[in-house]
PDB file of N, CA, C, O and CB in Angstrom:
ATOM      1  N   MET A   1     145.933  43.002  69.072  1.00  0.00           N
ATOM      2  CA  MET A   1     146.922  43.238  69.880  1.00  0.00           C
ATOM      3  C   MET A   1     148.164  42.564  69.089  1.00  0.00           C
ATOM      4  O   MET A   1     148.169  41.637  68.279  1.00  0.00           O
ATOM      5  CB  MET A   1     146.603  42.696  71.325  1.00  0.00           C
ATOM      6  N   VAL A   2     149.272  43.398  69.637  1.00  0.00           N
ATOM      7  CA  VAL A   2     150.697  43.030  69.627  1.00  0.00           C
ATOM      8  C   VAL A   2     151.544  42.516  70.913  1.00  0.00           C
ATOM      9  O   VAL A   2     151.516  43.065  72.015  1.00  0.00           O
ATOM     10  CB  VAL A   2     151.327  44.172  69.170  1.00  0.00           C
ATOM     11  N   MET A   3     152.102  41.669  70.667  1.00  0.00           N
ATOM     12  CA  MET A   3     152.849  41.134  71.806  1.00  0.00           C
ATOM     13  C   MET A   3     154.080  41.673  71.437  1.00  0.00           C
ATOM     14  O   MET A   3     154.405  41.428  70.275  1.00  0.00           O
ATOM     15  CB  MET A   3     152.851  39.560  72.035  1.00  0.00           C
ATOM     16  N   MET A   4     155.123  42.567  72.325  1.00  0.00           N
ATOM     17  CA  MET A   4     156.386  43.019  71.978  1.00  0.00           C
ATOM     18  C   MET A   4     157.200  41.862  72.708  1.00  0.00           C
ATOM     19  O   MET A   4     156.762  41.029  73.502  1.00  0.00           O
ATOM     20  CB  MET A   4     156.705  44.604  72.454  1.00  0.00           C
ATOM     21  N   SER A   5     158.420  42.016  72.263  1.00  0.00           N
ATOM     22  CA  SER A   5     159.888  41.018  72.604  1.00  0.00           C
ATOM     23  C   SER A   5     160.460  41.997  73.238  1.00  0.00           C
ATOM     24  O   SER A   5     160.168  43.192  73.202  1.00  0.00           O
ATOM     25  CB  SER A   5     160.976  40.351  71.286  1.00  0.00           C
ATOM     26  N   HIS A   6     161.449  41.360  73.939  1.00  0.00           N
ATOM     27  CA  HIS A   6     162.543  42.398  74.618  1.00  0.00           C
ATOM     28  C   HIS A   6     163.653  42.254  73.539  1.00  0.00           C
ATOM     29  O   HIS A   6     164.673  42.813  73.942  1.00  0.00           O
ATOM     30  CB  HIS A   6     163.160  41.939  76.351  1.00  0.00           C
ATOM     31  N   LEU A   7     163.812  41.700  72.309  1.00  0.00           N
ATOM     32  CA  LEU A   7     164.864  41.791  71.526  1.00  0.00           C
ATOM     33  C   LEU A   7     165.319  43.171  71.120  1.00  0.00           C
ATOM     34  O   LEU A   7     164.684  44.217  71.259  1.00  0.00           O
ATOM     35  CB  LEU A   7     164.607  41.056  70.479  1.00  0.00           C
ATOM     36  N   LEU A   8     166.742  42.982  70.497  1.00  0.00           N
ATOM     37  CA  LEU A   8     167.295  44.193  70.450  1.00  0.00           C
ATOM     38  C   LEU A   8     167.525  44.325  68.608  1.00  0.00           C
ATOM     39  O   LEU A   8     168.304  43.621  67.966  1.00  0.00           O
ATOM     40  CB  LEU A   8     168.780  44.223  71.539  1.00  0.00           C
ATOM     41  N   VAL A   9     166.776  45.228  68.128  1.00  0.00           N
ATOM     42  CA  VAL A   9     166.491  45.292  66.592  1.00  0.00           C
ATOM     43  C   VAL A   9     167.541  46.572  66.192  1.00  0.00           C
ATOM     44  O   VAL A   9     167.162  47.675  65.798  1.00  0.00           O
ATOM     45  CB  VAL A   9     164.632  45.643  66.188  1.00  0.00           C
ATOM     46  N   ARG A  10     169.019  46.132  66.399  1.00  0.00           N
ATOM     47  CA  ARG A  10     170.176  47.142  65.847  1.00  0.00           C
ATOM     48  C   ARG A  10     170.095  47.876  64.915  1.00  0.00           C
ATOM     49  O   ARG A  10     170.483  49.041  65.005  1.00  0.00           O
ATOM     50  CB  ARG A  10     171.188  46.664  65.494  1.00  0.00           C
ATOM     51  N   TYR A  11     169.432  47.238  63.496  1.00  0.00           N
ATOM     52  CA  TYR A  11     169.305  48.480  62.822  1.00  0.00           C
ATOM     53  C   TYR A  11     168.027  49.596  62.804  1.00  0.00           C
ATOM     54  O   TYR A  11     167.947  50.563  62.046  1.00  0.00           O
ATOM     55  CB  TYR A  11     169.499  48.081  61.607  1.00  0.00           C
ATOM     56  N   ILE A  12     167.108  49.223  63.784  1.00  0.00           N
ATOM     57  CA  ILE A  12     166.215  50.098  64.147  1.00  0.00           C
ATOM     58  C   ILE A  12     166.398  51.162  65.238  1.00  0.00           C
ATOM     59  O   ILE A  12     166.237  52.383  65.242  1.00  0.00           O
ATOM     60  CB  ILE A  12     165.277  49.413  64.410  1.00  0.00           C
ATOM     61  N   ASP A  13     166.827  50.194  66.246  1.00  0.00           N
ATOM     62  CA  ASP A  13     167.279  51.003  67.416  1.00  0.00           C
ATOM     63  C   ASP A  13     168.033  50.213  68.341  1.00  0.00           C
ATOM     64  O   ASP A  13     167.489  49.383  69.068  1.00  0.00           O
ATOM     65  CB  ASP A  13     166.153  51.617  68.145  1.00  0.00           C
ATOM     66  N   ALA A  14     169.392  50.459  68.345  1.00  0.00           N
ATOM     67  CA  ALA A  14     170.734  49.954  68.818  1.00  0.00           C
ATOM     68  C   ALA A  14     170.572  49.803  70.114  1.00  0.00           C
ATOM     69  O   ALA A  14     171.002  48.749  70.580  1.00  0.00           O
ATOM     70  CB  ALA A  14     171.925  50.807  68.552  1.00  0.00           C
ATOM     71  N   ASP A  15     170.008  50.652  70.927  1.00  0.00           N
ATOM     72  CA  ASP A  15     170.354  50.886  72.332  1.00  0.00           C
ATOM     73  C   ASP A  15     169.147  50.219  73.362  1.00  0.00           C
ATOM     74  O   ASP A  15     169.336  49.876  74.529  1.00  0.00           O
ATOM     75  CB  ASP A  15     170.516  52.573  72.543  1.00  0.00           C
ATOM     76  N   THR A  16     168.017  50.144  72.693  1.00  0.00           N
ATOM     77  CA  THR A  16     167.075  49.966  73.546  1.00  0.00           C
ATOM     78  C   THR A  16     166.010  48.881  72.890  1.00  0.00           C
ATOM     79  O   THR A  16     165.515  48.947  71.765  1.00  0.00           O
ATOM     80  CB  THR A  16     166.508  51.341  73.899  1.00  0.00           C
ATOM     81  N   PRO A  17     165.755  47.693  74.066  1.00  0.00           N
ATOM     82  CA  PRO A  17     164.978  46.608  73.689  1.00  0.00           C
ATOM     83  C   PRO A  17     163.504  46.653  73.079  1.00  0.00           C
ATOM     84  O   PRO A  17     162.669  47.294  73.718  1.00  0.00           O
ATOM     85  CB  PRO A  17     164.939  45.921  74.757  1.00  0.00           C
ATOM     86  N   ALA A  18     163.230  46.211  72.246  1.00  0.00           N
ATOM     87  CA  ALA A  18     161.879  46.573  71.389  1.00  0.00           C
ATOM     88  C   ALA A  18     160.922  46.883  72.041  1.00  0.00           C
ATOM     89  O   ALA A  18     160.278  47.873  71.694  1.00  0.00           O
ATOM     90  CB  ALA A  18     161.338  45.620  70.593  1.00  0.00           C
ATOM     91  N   SER A  19     160.525  46.105  73.221  1.00  0.00           N
ATOM     92  CA  SER A  19     159.532  46.592  74.313  1.00  0.00           C
ATOM     93  C   SER A  19     159.452  47.793  75.018  1.00  0.00           C
ATOM     94  O   SER A  19     158.457  48.191  75.625  1.00  0.00           O
ATOM     95  CB  SER A  19     159.575  45.863  75.224  1.00  0.00           C
ATOM     96  N   LEU A  20     160.712  48.457  74.903  1.00  0.00           N
ATOM     97  CA  LEU A  20     160.992  49.756  75.496  1.00  0.00           C
ATOM     98  C   LEU A  20     161.010  50.883  74.304  1.00  0.00           C
ATOM     99  O   LEU A  20     160.754  52.054  74.586  1.00  0.00           O
ATOM    100  CB  LEU A  20     162.434  49.683  76.308  1.00  0.00           C
ATOM    101  N   SER A  21     161.326  50.481  72.943  1.00  0.00           N
ATOM    102  CA  SER A  21     161.773  51.416  72.047  1.00  0.00           C
ATOM    103  C   SER A  21     160.721  52.196  71.755  1.00  0.00           C
ATOM    104  O   SER A  21     159.608  51.676  71.668  1.00  0.00           O
ATOM    105  CB  SER A  21     162.347  50.900  70.921  1.00  0.00           C
ATOM    106  N   ALA A  22     160.881  53.468  71.569  1.00  0.00           N
ATOM    107  CA  ALA A  22     159.828  54.516  71.160  1.00  0.00           C
ATOM    108  C   ALA A  22     159.944  54.330  69.681  1.00  0.00           C
ATOM    109  O   ALA A  22     158.883  54.293  69.057  1.00  0.00           O
ATOM    110  CB  ALA A  22     160.115  56.148  71.684  1.00  0.00           C
ATOM    111  N   ARG A  23     161.038  54.209  69.037  1.00  0.00           N
ATOM    112  CA  ARG A  23     161.170  54.320  67.731  1.00  0.00           C
ATOM    113  C   ARG A  23     160.587  53.001  67.193  1.00  0.00           C
ATOM    114  O   ARG A  23     160.148  53.070  66.045  1.00  0.00           O
ATOM    115  CB  ARG A  23     162.599  54.611  67.344  1.00  0.00           C
ATOM    116  N   ILE A  24     160.507  51.837  67.805  1.00  0.00           N
ATOM    117  CA  ILE A  24     160.007  50.602  67.109  1.00  0.00           C
ATOM    118  C   ILE A  24     158.472  50.712  67.420  1.00  0.00           C
ATOM    119  O   ILE A  24     157.680  50.465  66.510  1.00  0.00           O
ATOM    120  CB  ILE A  24     160.731  49.128  67.684  1.00  0.00           C
ATOM    121  N   ILE A  25     158.063  51.036  68.534  1.00  0.00           N
ATOM    122  CA  ILE A  25     156.542  51.063  69.170  1.00  0.00           C
ATOM    123  C   ILE A  25     155.925  52.450  68.430  1.00  0.00           C
ATOM    124  O   ILE A  25     155.188  52.394  67.445  1.00  0.00           O
ATOM    125  CB  ILE A  25     156.538  51.212  71.150  1.00  0.00           C
ATOM    126  N   LYS A  26     156.276  53.480  68.961  1.00  0.00           N
ATOM    127  CA  LYS A  26     155.681  54.774  68.304  1.00  0.00           C
ATOM    128  C   LYS A  26     155.710  54.932  66.692  1.00  0.00           C
ATOM    129  O   LYS A  26     154.726  55.225  66.013  1.00  0.00           O
ATOM    130  CB  LYS A  26     156.482  55.994  68.879  1.00  0.00           C
ATOM    131  N   VAL A  27     156.933  54.702  66.233  1.00  0.00           N
ATOM    132  CA  VAL A  27     157.134  55.054  64.930  1.00  0.00           C
ATOM    133  C   VAL A  27     156.963  53.993  64.079  1.00  0.00           C
ATOM    134  O   VAL A  27     156.272  54.217  63.086  1.00  0.00           O
ATOM    135  CB  VAL A  27     158.321  55.598  64.739  1.00  0.00           C
ATOM    136  N   LEU A  28     157.433  52.860  64.223  1.00  0.00           N
ATOM    137  CA  LEU A  28     157.226  51.563  63.570  1.00  0.00           C
ATOM    138  C   LEU A  28     155.577  51.064  63.404  1.00  0.00           C
ATOM    139  O   LEU A  28     154.860  51.150  62.408  1.00  0.00           O
ATOM    140  CB  LEU A  28     158.064  50.490  64.476  1.00  0.00           C
ATOM    141  N   LEU A  29     155.309  50.595  64.566  1.00  0.00           N
ATOM    142  CA  LEU A  29     154.097  49.715  64.724  1.00  0.00           C
ATOM    143  C   LEU A  29     152.701  51.028  64.534  1.00  0.00           C
ATOM    144  O   LEU A  29     151.711  50.948  63.807  1.00  0.00           O
ATOM    145  CB  LEU A  29     154.186  48.768  66.560  1.00  0.00           C
ATOM    146  N   LYS A  30     153.031  51.963  65.309  1.00  0.00           N
ATOM    147  CA  LYS A  30     151.775  52.909  65.286  1.00  0.00           C
ATOM    148  C   LYS A  30     151.659  53.874  64.173  1.00  0.00           C
ATOM    149  O   LYS A  30     150.573  54.202  63.695  1.00  0.00           O
ATOM    150  CB  LYS A  30     151.724  53.737  66.516  1.00  0.00           C
ATOM    151  N   ARG A  31     152.873  54.351  63.747  1.00  0.00           N
ATOM    152  CA  ARG A  31     152.587  55.520  62.795  1.00  0.00           C
ATOM    153  C   ARG A  31     152.774  54.703  61.273  1.00  0.00           C
ATOM    154  O   ARG A  31     152.030  54.919  60.317  1.00  0.00           O
ATOM    155  CB  ARG A  31     153.813  56.982  63.068  1.00  0.00           C
ATOM    156  N   GLN A  32     153.543  54.047  61.261  1.00  0.00           N
ATOM    157  CA  GLN A  32     153.793  53.293  60.122  1.00  0.00           C
ATOM    158  C   GLN A  32     152.926  52.068  59.594  1.00  0.00           C
ATOM    159  O   GLN A  32     152.423  51.943  58.477  1.00  0.00           O
ATOM    160  CB  GLN A  32     154.984  52.874  60.320  1.00  0.00           C
ATOM    161  N   CYS A  33     152.882  51.274  60.578  1.00  0.00           N
ATOM    162  CA  CYS A  33     151.863  50.113  60.402  1.00  0.00           C
ATOM    163  C   CYS A  33     150.708  50.502  60.590  1.00  0.00           C
ATOM    164  O   CYS A  33     149.903  49.730  60.068  1.00  0.00           O
ATOM    165  CB  CYS A  33     151.996  49.012  61.212  1.00  0.00           C
ATOM    166  N   LYS A  34     150.056  51.690  61.305  1.00  0.00           N
ATOM    167  CA  LYS A  34     148.899  52.033  61.858  1.00  0.00           C
ATOM    168  C   LYS A  34     148.020  50.887  62.627  1.00  0.00           C
ATOM    169  O   LYS A  34     146.871  50.533  62.362  1.00  0.00           O
ATOM    170  CB  LYS A  34     148.194  52.613  60.809  1.00  0.00           C
ATOM    171  N   ILE A  35     149.049  50.325  63.844  1.00  0.00           N
ATOM    172  CA  ILE A  35     148.469  49.563  64.872  1.00  0.00           C
ATOM    173  C   ILE A  35     147.694  50.560  65.793  1.00  0.00           C
ATOM    174  O   ILE A  35     148.107  51.569  66.364  1.00  0.00           O
ATOM    175  CB  ILE A  35     149.564  48.744  65.640  1.00  0.00           C
ATOM    176  N   ARG A  36     146.411  49.972  65.774  1.00  0.00           N
ATOM    177  CA  ARG A  36     145.482  50.784  66.692  1.00  0.00           C
ATOM    178  C   ARG A  36     145.069  49.959  68.046  1.00  0.00           C
ATOM    179  O   ARG A  36     144.337  50.430  68.916  1.00  0.00           O
ATOM    180  CB  ARG A  36     144.095  51.179  65.839  1.00  0.00           C
ATOM    181  N   GLY A  37     145.520  48.955  68.075  1.00  0.00           N
ATOM    182  CA  GLY A  37     145.130  48.054  69.242  1.00  0.00           C
ATOM    183  C   GLY A  37     146.089  47.924  70.572  1.00  0.00           C
ATOM    184  O   GLY A  37     147.015  48.735  70.579  1.00  0.00           O
ATOM    185  N   VAL A  38     146.030  47.207  71.481  1.00  0.00           N
ATOM    186  CA  VAL A  38     146.934  47.169  72.321  1.00  0.00           C
ATOM    187  C   VAL A  38     148.167  46.596  72.289  1.00  0.00           C
ATOM    188  O   VAL A  38     148.249  45.434  71.888  1.00  0.00           O
ATOM    189  CB  VAL A  38     146.498  46.837  73.090  1.00  0.00           C
ATOM    190  N   ILE A  39     149.299  47.277  72.688  1.00  0.00           N
ATOM    191  CA  ILE A  39     150.485  46.607  72.679  1.00  0.00           C
ATOM    192  C   ILE A  39     150.970  46.217  74.109  1.00  0.00           C
ATOM    193  O   ILE A  39     150.952  46.979  75.075  1.00  0.00           O
ATOM    194  CB  ILE A  39     151.456  47.428  71.983  1.00  0.00           C
ATOM    195  N   VAL A  40     151.367  45.037  74.112  1.00  0.00           N
ATOM    196  CA  VAL A  40     151.600  44.644  75.554  1.00  0.00           C
ATOM    197  C   VAL A  40     153.261  43.778  75.466  1.00  0.00           C
ATOM    198  O   VAL A  40     153.891  43.719  74.410  1.00  0.00           O
ATOM    199  CB  VAL A  40     150.086  43.482  76.158  1.00  0.00           C
ATOM    200  N   THR A  41     153.589  43.373  76.335  1.00  0.00           N
ATOM    201  CA  THR A  41     154.837  42.684  76.931  1.00  0.00           C
ATOM    202  C   THR A  41     154.757  41.980  78.158  1.00  0.00           C
ATOM    203  O   THR A  41     154.013  42.274  79.094  1.00  0.00           O
ATOM    204  CB  THR A  41     155.838  43.594  77.150  1.00  0.00           C
ATOM    205  N   ASP A  42     155.637  40.943  78.106  1.00  0.00           N
ATOM    206  CA  ASP A  42     155.612  40.364  79.470  1.00  0.00           C
ATOM    207  C   ASP A  42     156.747  40.170  79.980  1.00  0.00           C
ATOM    208  O   ASP A  42     157.678  40.396  79.207  1.00  0.00           O
ATOM    209  CB  ASP A  42     155.001  39.231  79.583  1.00  0.00           C
ATOM    210  N   ALA A  43     157.070  39.772  81.184  1.00  0.00           N
ATOM    211  CA  ALA A  43     158.370  39.219  81.827  1.00  0.00           C
ATOM    212  C   ALA A  43     159.374  40.374  81.798  1.00  0.00           C
ATOM    213  O   ALA A  43     160.440  40.180  81.213  1.00  0.00           O
ATOM    214  CB  ALA A  43     158.988  37.881  81.010  1.00  0.00           C
ATOM    215  N   PRO A  44     159.124  41.611  82.399  1.00  0.00           N
ATOM    216  CA  PRO A  44     160.324  42.986  82.421  1.00  0.00           C
ATOM    217  C   PRO A  44     161.215  42.175  83.277  1.00  0.00           C
ATOM    218  O   PRO A  44     162.348  42.654  83.243  1.00  0.00           O
ATOM    219  CB  PRO A  44     159.827  44.793  83.252  1.00  0.00           C
ATOM    220  N   ASP A  45     161.143  41.215  83.970  1.00  0.00           N
ATOM    221  CA  ASP A  45     162.392  40.773  84.799  1.00  0.00           C
ATOM    222  C   ASP A  45     163.443  40.096  84.051  1.00  0.00           C
ATOM    223  O   ASP A  45     164.431  39.681  84.656  1.00  0.00           O
ATOM    224  CB  ASP A  45     162.014  39.837  85.896  1.00  0.00           C
ATOM    225  N   MET A  46     163.297  39.914  82.528  1.00  0.00           N
ATOM    226  CA  MET A  46     164.122  39.348  81.781  1.00  0.00           C
ATOM    227  C   MET A  46     165.301  39.636  81.497  1.00  0.00           C
ATOM    228  O   MET A  46     165.213  40.800  81.106  1.00  0.00           O
ATOM    229  CB  MET A  46     163.734  39.248  80.983  1.00  0.00           C
ATOM    230  N   LYS A  47     166.419  39.317  81.433  1.00  0.00           N
ATOM    231  CA  LYS A  47     167.848  39.688  81.308  1.00  0.00           C
ATOM    232  C   LYS A  47     168.222  40.741  80.299  1.00  0.00           C
ATOM    233  O   LYS A  47     169.343  41.246  80.365  1.00  0.00           O
ATOM    234  CB  LYS A  47     168.598  38.518  80.986  1.00  0.00           C
ATOM    235  N   ALA A  48     167.215  41.174  79.208  1.00  0.00           N
ATOM    236  CA  ALA A  48     167.455  42.090  78.401  1.00  0.00           C
ATOM    237  C   ALA A  48     166.983  43.459  78.929  1.00  0.00           C
ATOM    238  O   ALA A  48     167.432  44.515  78.484  1.00  0.00           O
ATOM    239  CB  ALA A  48     166.921  41.721  77.215  1.00  0.00           C
ATOM    240  N   ILE A  49     165.835  43.367  80.132  1.00  0.00           N
ATOM    241  CA  ILE A  49     165.740  44.527  80.476  1.00  0.00           C
ATOM    242  C   ILE A  49     166.508  44.668  81.682  1.00  0.00           C
ATOM    243  O   ILE A  49     167.222  45.671  81.708  1.00  0.00           O
ATOM    244  CB  ILE A  49     164.483  44.888  80.546  1.00  0.00           C
ATOM    245  N   THR A  50     166.542  43.903  82.704  1.00  0.00           N
ATOM    246  CA  THR A  50     167.260  44.074  83.859  1.00  0.00           C
ATOM    247  C   THR A  50     168.840  44.419  83.953  1.00  0.00           C
ATOM    248  O   THR A  50     169.317  45.008  84.923  1.00  0.00           O
ATOM    249  CB  THR A  50     167.037  42.959  84.477  1.00  0.00           C
ATOM    250  N   ASP A  51     169.562  44.009  82.894  1.00  0.00           N
ATOM    251  CA  ASP A  51     170.951  44.251  82.422  1.00  0.00           C
ATOM    252  C   ASP A  51     171.173  45.654  82.546  1.00  0.00           C
ATOM    253  O   ASP A  51     172.214  46.095  83.032  1.00  0.00           O
ATOM    254  CB  ASP A  51     171.217  43.792  80.981  1.00  0.00           C
ATOM    255  N   THR A  52     170.042  46.539  82.041  1.00  0.00           N
ATOM    256  CA  THR A  52     170.216  47.904  81.979  1.00  0.00           C
ATOM    257  C   THR A  52     169.133  48.798  82.685  1.00  0.00           C
ATOM    258  O   THR A  52     169.385  49.966  82.979  1.00  0.00           O
ATOM    259  CB  THR A  52     170.306  48.230  80.609  1.00  0.00           C
ATOM    260  N   TYR A  53     168.225  48.360  82.882  1.00  0.00           N
ATOM    261  CA  TYR A  53     167.163  49.163  83.655  1.00  0.00           C
ATOM    262  C   TYR A  53     166.670  48.461  85.069  1.00  0.00           C
ATOM    263  O   TYR A  53     166.549  47.244  85.210  1.00  0.00           O
ATOM    264  CB  TYR A  53     165.848  49.346  82.664  1.00  0.00           C
ATOM    265  N   GLU A  54     166.429  49.363  86.001  1.00  0.00           N
ATOM    266  CA  GLU A  54     165.609  48.927  87.190  1.00  0.00           C
ATOM    267  C   GLU A  54     164.153  48.648  86.670  1.00  0.00           C
ATOM    268  O   GLU A  54     163.649  49.302  85.757  1.00  0.00           O
ATOM    269  CB  GLU A  54     165.604  50.089  88.383  1.00  0.00           C
ATOM    270  N   LEU A  55     163.572  47.706  87.272  1.00  0.00           N
ATOM    271  CA  LEU A  55     162.392  47.201  87.111  1.00  0.00           C
ATOM    272  C   LEU A  55     161.396  48.273  87.212  1.00  0.00           C
ATOM    273  O   LEU A  55     160.634  48.328  86.247  1.00  0.00           O
ATOM    274  CB  LEU A  55     162.190  46.171  87.995  1.00  0.00           C
ATOM    275  N   ALA A  56     161.247  48.976  87.966  1.00  0.00           N
ATOM    276  CA  ALA A  56     160.333  49.795  88.103  1.00  0.00           C
ATOM    277  C   ALA A  56     160.447  50.957  87.090  1.00  0.00           C
ATOM    278  O   ALA A  56     159.390  51.395  86.637  1.00  0.00           O
ATOM    279  CB  ALA A  56     160.328  50.163  89.404  1.00  0.00           C
ATOM    280  N   ASP A  57     161.676  51.534  86.664  1.00  0.00           N
ATOM    281  CA  ASP A  57     162.346  52.187  85.699  1.00  0.00           C
ATOM    282  C   ASP A  57     161.740  51.825  84.571  1.00  0.00           C
ATOM    283  O   ASP A  57     161.039  52.644  83.976  1.00  0.00           O
ATOM    284  CB  ASP A  57     163.688  51.972  85.672  1.00  0.00           C
ATOM    285  N   ALA A  58     161.944  50.309  84.013  1.00  0.00           N
ATOM    286  CA  ALA A  58     161.531  50.082  82.902  1.00  0.00           C
ATOM    287  C   ALA A  58     159.807  49.995  82.681  1.00  0.00           C
ATOM    288  O   ALA A  58     159.231  50.492  81.713  1.00  0.00           O
ATOM    289  CB  ALA A  58     162.256  48.937  82.597  1.00  0.00           C
ATOM    290  N   SER A  59     159.152  49.278  83.761  1.00  0.00           N
ATOM    291  CA  SER A  59     157.907  49.652  83.906  1.00  0.00           C
ATOM    292  C   SER A  59     157.471  50.846  83.284  1.00  0.00           C
ATOM    293  O   SER A  59     156.955  50.895  82.167  1.00  0.00           O
ATOM    294  CB  SER A  59     157.673  49.707  85.096  1.00  0.00           C
ATOM    295  N   VAL A  60     157.696  51.842  84.058  1.00  0.00           N
ATOM    296  CA  VAL A  60     157.427  53.550  83.542  1.00  0.00           C
ATOM    297  C   VAL A  60     157.866  53.803  82.157  1.00  0.00           C
ATOM    298  O   VAL A  60     157.361  54.729  81.524  1.00  0.00           O
ATOM    299  CB  VAL A  60     158.339  54.733  84.475  1.00  0.00           C
ATOM    300  N   LEU A  61     158.752  53.059  81.654  1.00  0.00           N
ATOM    301  CA  LEU A  61     159.201  53.292  80.351  1.00  0.00           C
ATOM    302  C   LEU A  61     158.344  52.535  79.395  1.00  0.00           C
ATOM    303  O   LEU A  61     158.024  52.987  78.295  1.00  0.00           O
ATOM    304  CB  LEU A  61     160.624  52.932  80.211  1.00  0.00           C
ATOM    305  N   ALA A  62     158.017  51.478  79.806  1.00  0.00           N
ATOM    306  CA  ALA A  62     157.281  50.763  78.904  1.00  0.00           C
ATOM    307  C   ALA A  62     155.725  51.487  78.777  1.00  0.00           C
ATOM    308  O   ALA A  62     155.192  51.501  77.667  1.00  0.00           O
ATOM    309  CB  ALA A  62     157.271  49.202  79.419  1.00  0.00           C
ATOM    310  N   VAL A  63     155.213  51.925  79.640  1.00  0.00           N
ATOM    311  CA  VAL A  63     153.937  52.601  79.572  1.00  0.00           C
ATOM    312  C   VAL A  63     154.075  53.945  79.098  1.00  0.00           C
ATOM    313  O   VAL A  63     153.069  54.334  78.506  1.00  0.00           O
ATOM    314  CB  VAL A  63     153.270  52.617  80.844  1.00  0.00           C
ATOM    315  N   MET A  64     155.043  54.807  79.177  1.00  0.00           N
ATOM    316  CA  MET A  64     155.272  56.149  78.397  1.00  0.00           C
ATOM    317  C   MET A  64     155.596  55.860  76.962  1.00  0.00           C
ATOM    318  O   MET A  64     155.146  56.555  76.051  1.00  0.00           O
ATOM    319  CB  MET A  64     156.479  57.022  79.021  1.00  0.00           C
ATOM    320  N   THR A  65     156.464  54.721  76.749  1.00  0.00           N
ATOM    321  CA  THR A  65     156.733  54.505  75.276  1.00  0.00           C
ATOM    322  C   THR A  65     155.261  54.004  74.611  1.00  0.00           C
ATOM    323  O   THR A  65     155.165  54.005  73.384  1.00  0.00           O
ATOM    324  CB  THR A  65     158.027  53.286  75.062  1.00  0.00           C
ATOM    325  N   GLY A  66     154.291  53.642  75.315  1.00  0.00           N
ATOM    326  CA  GLY A  66     153.146  53.155  74.549  1.00  0.00           C
ATOM    327  C   GLY A  66     152.626  51.982  74.489  1.00  0.00           C
ATOM    328  O   GLY A  66     151.648  51.776  73.770  1.00  0.00           O
TER     329      GLY A  66
END
């Protein structure tokens, strides 16, 4: 299991918090690091998410991202 943070990793994805980033989750963790377990996050109501996304939209994006 991997717990994702809502931090912004600008050199990988300058626009999307790690917990919602397809570049970080799908490419870096799943493809390059070969993570096959569960990837989770918590507290989608934190400022890093709610400043940009509606909670419902962020929740759907998190599931779609992986």
